[in-house]
N, C-alpha and C positions, 0 to 999 in steps of 0.2 A: 427495414426498420420500423418499429411501430410506435406506438404513442405510453410511453410508459405510466403503467397504473401499479403504485403504490400499495396496492390493496394485492394488487395480482402478485407481485415478488413476494410478498410478506406470506399470504396464504399458499402459494406453490411453494415455498419452505417447508412449511408444516405438512402440506400433501405428501409429499415426496423424502419425507425425513426415514419413514421407513425402511430397512433395509441399508441405511447408510451410515449408520452412527456407528456398527463395529468397525467397517474398514476405515474410514476418517480418523477412531480413536488409535485404533493400530498406527496408521500413516503417523498421524501426530506425535506419538509418542516415540515412534524412529524417529522424526523429524527431531525433536527436542532434546532426545539422546545426543543425536548427531552434533546439535548445535551446540549442547554443554560440553561436548568432548572439546571439540574444536577448540571454545574460548578457555576450557581446563590448559589444551597446549598453548592455547595464546596468552595466557599467564601465567605459564611454566619459561617461555620464552622473554615477555616482561621482564620478569625475574632475575632472568639469567642475563640477560642485557643491561638491566639494571644497574648492575656492579659496575658497568663500563661507561655508560649514560647516566652523567651526573648532571647532567642541565634538564631543567624540568620542562621547558619549551621542546627541547627535541624527545625528549621520555615521551611526552605528549603525543608527538607527531608519530613516533616509531610507533604508539597504538593506538593512533589512528590507522597508518599501515596496516599493520598485523590483523585489525578489528575489519579493514573495507571488505576485503576476500570473504571472511565470516558471513557479513552481513547480504553480500550477493550470493552466496551457496544457500544460504537461508532463503532467499526469494526465490530461488530456482524450486527449494523443496517445495514452500509453498504454492507456489504455481503448478505445479504436481496435483498437490491436496485441490486447488480450485478444480482442476482438469479433471479430478475426481467424480467432482461434484458435477459437471458438465455432462461428463458422459452419465450419469446415473442419472441428469432428467433426460437424457437423449435415448436411454437403456440401452448404451454401447456397454462393452465388457470392460474394466475395469478391476484394478488391484492396487491395495497398500505399495504396492510397488512402484507404484508411478510417482513417489515421491524422488523417484531418484531417476526419472526417465530425461530429463530436460537440463542436466548439466552441460551437453554439449552447446548450448544454449546461453551459456554463462558470459560470455564478451562482451555481446548487444544488451545481454540484459545487464549488465556492469554498467554499459555506456547509458541503458536509458535509466539507470538508479542515479546516477550521476547527474546527469543532465537535466532533470526532475528536479531535484534537493538545487540545483546549483539556479535553475529559474525561478524555484521560489523564492529561494534567500535573495536574488538580485530585487526582488520587487519587496519584497521585508526589507531587505536592506534600507534603499531607497525611502520608503516609508519613514522607518526610522528617522533615517535622516534629515528628512523634509521636517518630523516631527521635533528634531533637535533644533531647528530654525529659530523655534518661536522664541528661544532663550535672546535673540536678538534684538526683538521689537516689545513693546508695551501695547500697540494697539490691539485692542479687543478684537475687532473683524480680522484683522491680519491673522491675528493669532488662531482666530476662531478657522479661518478659509485653510492656512496651511494644515490644522489639526487634521482636519474632515478629508484635505486631498492624502494627507502621509496617511492615516487611516482607509480609506480608499486604495490606497494600491497596494495595502499591506491585507488589504482582503481580497483582493484583486489575484493577489502572488498565492495566497493559499486557495483560492476556487480555482487557479489554474492547474496547483499540484493534485487538488480531488480531479479535475478534470482529466488530467493527462495520468491515471493511476491504471488505467485500462490498456498502457502501451505494454506495460511486460504481459499480457496475455495474447496481443495481437502481434507481437513479435514471435511467440510461440505459434499462433493456431493461424496466423493468415502468412507466417515466415515476412514478415516488413521489416522497413530499415530501420536502426532508432529513429531519425527526424523522420519518418511514414507513420511511422507506430505514435509518436509523439502529436504532431500535428493531425491524424487524423480523430485521434483518442478524444481531442480538444474541441475539434470540429464537429463528433456526433455530440458530445455530451454539452455543448452549446447550445446544440437546437433545441434542447428541455434542460435548462441552465437550473431551474429551479427544483424540478422533478429528482432529478439524479442525488445531488446534494443532501435534499430533503429524507431520501432513501436510503441514502449511507449512514445518513444522521441516526435516523430511525432504527436499521440495525447494528448500530453502536449502542442505543440507547437501552435497546432490549438485552443485548448481549452482555453491557453492564451492568443489566439488571441479575442477570444470572449469573454472574460474579461477587453480587452479593449474598443471593444464594448459596454460595462456594459452590460445591464440586456438584452435588447435587441437579441445580441449576444450569451448568455445563454444559454436563453430560449430554440436553438437549440444545443449549443456545448456539454452542460454538459448529456442528455441524449445520442446525438450521442457518446459521448467519454466512455457513458456506455456501450452501444451495440458494440463498439468496441473494447473495455476490453474484453467483455462477449463472442464475435465471436472469439477473439484471444486465449481467453481460451478455447474454444469448439475446436478449430484448432488444438491445442497443445496437448490438454487429453480426447476427446469426441473419443472413440474405432468404434464408430459407423459412424463415418466422414468417 
C-alpha cells in the first residue's frame, strides 16, 4: 500500500478513460436491463401475493425479502464492472460479459452486504437513541454532551460503512472471508482515514456534476468514476504497486 494521492486518483481516471467508455456502457446497460427485469418480476410477484397478504407490515416484509436478492445480484454485477476497470488499468483483457462473471460469489457478497449495513445501522441507531435522551433533561451542558456524543457515534457508523465498502472487491480479488474482508478493508482505510473518504466524496461530487449535465456529462463521468474507484482500490490493496 502506498500513500493515497487524491490528485493522482483523479488524473489516472481521466488519463485511462480512452478505450474504456464503450465496454463500460455496454456492461452498464446490460446490468441495468437485468436489474430492471428482476424488479419487474418482483413487482409482479408482489402484486400477485398482495391479494393474499392484507397486513401492511407483512407485505413490506415480503417486499424486503424479494428485493434483497436483487440487491445482491446487482452488487455482483457492479463488482464485475469495477473489475473491468481494474483490468483496464492494468492492461489485462476484459469484456462487458464480466458483468456476469462473479455470480458464484453471491453468498459471501450477500453476507458482507448485510453485515456492513447492520454495522452502520447499529451505530446510527445508538447515536439517535442517545440524542433522544436529551428530552429527559433540561440541563444545557448535559444536552450538549449527549448530542455531541450521539452525533459522533452516528458519524463513526457512517465512516465504518465507507471504510468497509472495499470488502466486496476483497472477497472476489483476495478470496477473503466475510469477516476478514470487512476487517481488512477498515484496517487499511483507517491508515488514511481522511484521504479515502475525501477522495470518494470528490468522485461523487464530480459524478453528480455529470448528472446535472444530463446524459452528455454521464457519458464521461460514470466510466471515469469507475476507473477512479478501481485505481483507489489498487493503491490501497495491491501489493505490487
